[in-house]
C-alpha positions in Angstrom: 49.5 -5.1 34.8 47.1 -3.1 32.7 47.2 -2.0 29.1 50.4 -0.1 28.0 50.4 3.5 29.0 49.6 6.1 26.6 49.8 9.9 27.3 46.2 10.6 26.8 44.9 8.2 29.0 47.7 8.9 31.7 46.8 12.5 31.3 43.1 11.8 31.3 43.6 9.7 35.0 45.7 12.4 36.3 43.4 15.3 35.4 40.3 13.4 36.8 42.1 12.9 40.5 43.5 16.5 40.3 40.3 18.3 39.5 38.5 15.6 42.1 40.6 17.4 44.5 39.7 20.8 43.7 42.9 22.0 41.7 43.8 22.5 38.1 46.5 20.3 36.2 49.1 22.9 35.2 51.5 20.5 33.5 52.3 16.7 33.2 55.3 14.9 32.0 55.8 11.3 32.0 60.1 10.7 31.8 61.7 7.3 31.3 60.3 3.7 31.1 60.1 0.4 33.6 61.5 0.9 36.8 62.9 4.2 36.1 59.5 5.9 35.0 58.9 9.5 36.6 55.5 10.9 36.7 56.2 14.8 37.2 52.6 16.6 38.0 52.5 20.5 38.1 49.1 21.7 39.9 47.7 25.0 40.7 44.5 26.8 42.5 41.7 28.0 40.4 41.6 31.1 39.0 39.0 32.3 41.5 40.6 30.5 44.5 42.5 33.1 46.6 45.7 32.8 48.6 48.7 29.9 47.8 48.3 26.2 47.5 50.0 25.1 50.7 51.7 21.8 51.5 48.5 19.8 53.1 46.6 20.2 49.5 49.7 18.9 47.6 49.9 16.1 50.0 46.3 15.4 49.3 46.4 15.9 45.7 49.5 13.2 45.8 47.7 10.5 47.5 44.4 11.0 44.9 46.8 11.2 41.8 48.8 7.9 43.2 45.7 6.0 44.0 44.0 7.0 40.3 47.1 5.7 38.7 47.4 2.6 40.6 43.5 1.8 40.0 44.0 2.9 36.3 46.8 0.8 36.1 48.1 2.8 33.4 51.8 2.8 33.9 53.8 -0.6 33.7 55.6 -1.5 37.0 56.8 1.1 39.5 57.0 4.7 39.1 57.8 7.6 41.1 55.4 10.2 41.6 56.4 13.9 42.2 53.6 16.6 42.7 54.2 20.2 43.1 53.0 23.8 42.5 54.4 26.2 39.5 56.7 27.9 42.1 56.9 31.4 43.3 58.8 32.9 40.2 56.2 30.9 37.7 56.5 31.6 33.9 53.1 33.4 32.6 52.6 31.7 29.3 48.6 31.1 29.7 45.7 33.7 30.3 45.0 32.0 33.5 48.4 32.3 34.6 48.2 35.9 34.4 44.9 36.1 35.7 46.4 34.0 38.9 49.1 36.9 39.0 47.1 40.1 39.8 48.5 42.2 42.1 51.9 40.1 42.0 55.2 41.8 41.0 55.9 40.5 37.4 58.8 40.8 35.0 57.9 41.4 31.3 60.1 40.9 28.6 58.8 42.7 25.7 58.9 42.1 21.8 60.7 45.4 21.1 63.6 44.2 23.9 62.6 46.4 26.2 61.9 45.0 29.7 59.1 46.3 32.3 58.8 45.1 36.1 56.1 46.3 38.1 52.7 45.2 40.1 50.4 43.3 37.5 47.1 45.5 37.9 44.6 44.2 35.2 44.1 41.3 32.6 41.5 41.5 29.8 41.2 38.4 27.6 38.5 39.2 25.3 38.8 40.5 21.9 41.5 42.9 22.6 43.6 41.0 25.3 45.9 43.5 26.9 47.6 43.7 30.5 48.1 46.7 32.8 51.3 46.9 34.7 52.2 49.5 37.1 56.0 50.1 37.0 57.7 49.8 40.2 60.9 50.9 40.8 63.1 50.0 44.2 65.5 52.4 44.7 67.1 50.9 47.4 67.5 49.8 51.1 65.5 52.4 53.2 63.7 54.3 50.5 60.2 54.0 49.2 59.8 52.3 46.0 59.2 54.7 42.8 55.6 54.0 41.5 54.8 55.0 37.7 51.7 55.4 35.4 50.1 52.5 34.6 51.2 50.7 31.2 48.9 48.7 28.9 50.2 46.1 26.9 48.9 44.0 24.1 49.7 40.5 24.7 51.2 40.2 21.3 53.7 42.9 22.6 54.8 40.3 25.5 58.0 38.3 24.4 58.1 36.4 27.8 57.1 37.0 31.3 57.4 35.6 35.0 56.5 36.5 38.5 59.0 38.0 40.6 59.4 37.4 44.3 58.9 40.5 45.9 61.7 40.9 48.7 60.9 44.4 49.4 57.4 43.8 50.8 59.2 40.8 52.5 61.4 43.1 54.2 59.0 45.4 55.0 56.8 42.9 57.0 60.0 41.6 58.7 60.5 45.2 59.8 57.1 45.9 60.9 56.8 42.6 62.9 59.7 43.6 64.7 62.3 41.4 66.4 60.9 37.9 67.0 63.7 35.7 69.3 64.8 38.7 71.8 68.2 39.4 69.8 66.9 41.9 67.4 67.6 40.1 64.3 64.0 38.6 63.7 
């Protein structure tokens, strides 16, 4: 057994393994102690890495983190390692979260109490950080979404926000693909 685990040392070991696998460490939690220690690692793609995080990459980084933790011996005894991605409807709390969400549907709760749902069209995080959201309203089944004029928001005007799963886009893709199993139900 190595030296007692310290949060900075565990973070250092995990972050080195995650970045070595070409990913970013998005979150780390070590809960419990002894036999009931759980290490929860959240990983994400880099800002310039398009696409989504697939299960193969999560599996690869899980093995890398496990091997690194075992080699560094920073956790006394057994532990449970949980590695995953931020999820489809992640909260947008950091500038890089916003950059990764470009082109996706977001729900923004503003500091004035209003909400805005639309496609995140632009992110500027320079001297005057701001976001551009194009409002999109789903009028219901069988009708085209209504697209509004772009809205520019200062980051200070955003109370909280998260990515939304765009079910209308999924529905449209299913309809375009047509029946998949011969039953007419896709």
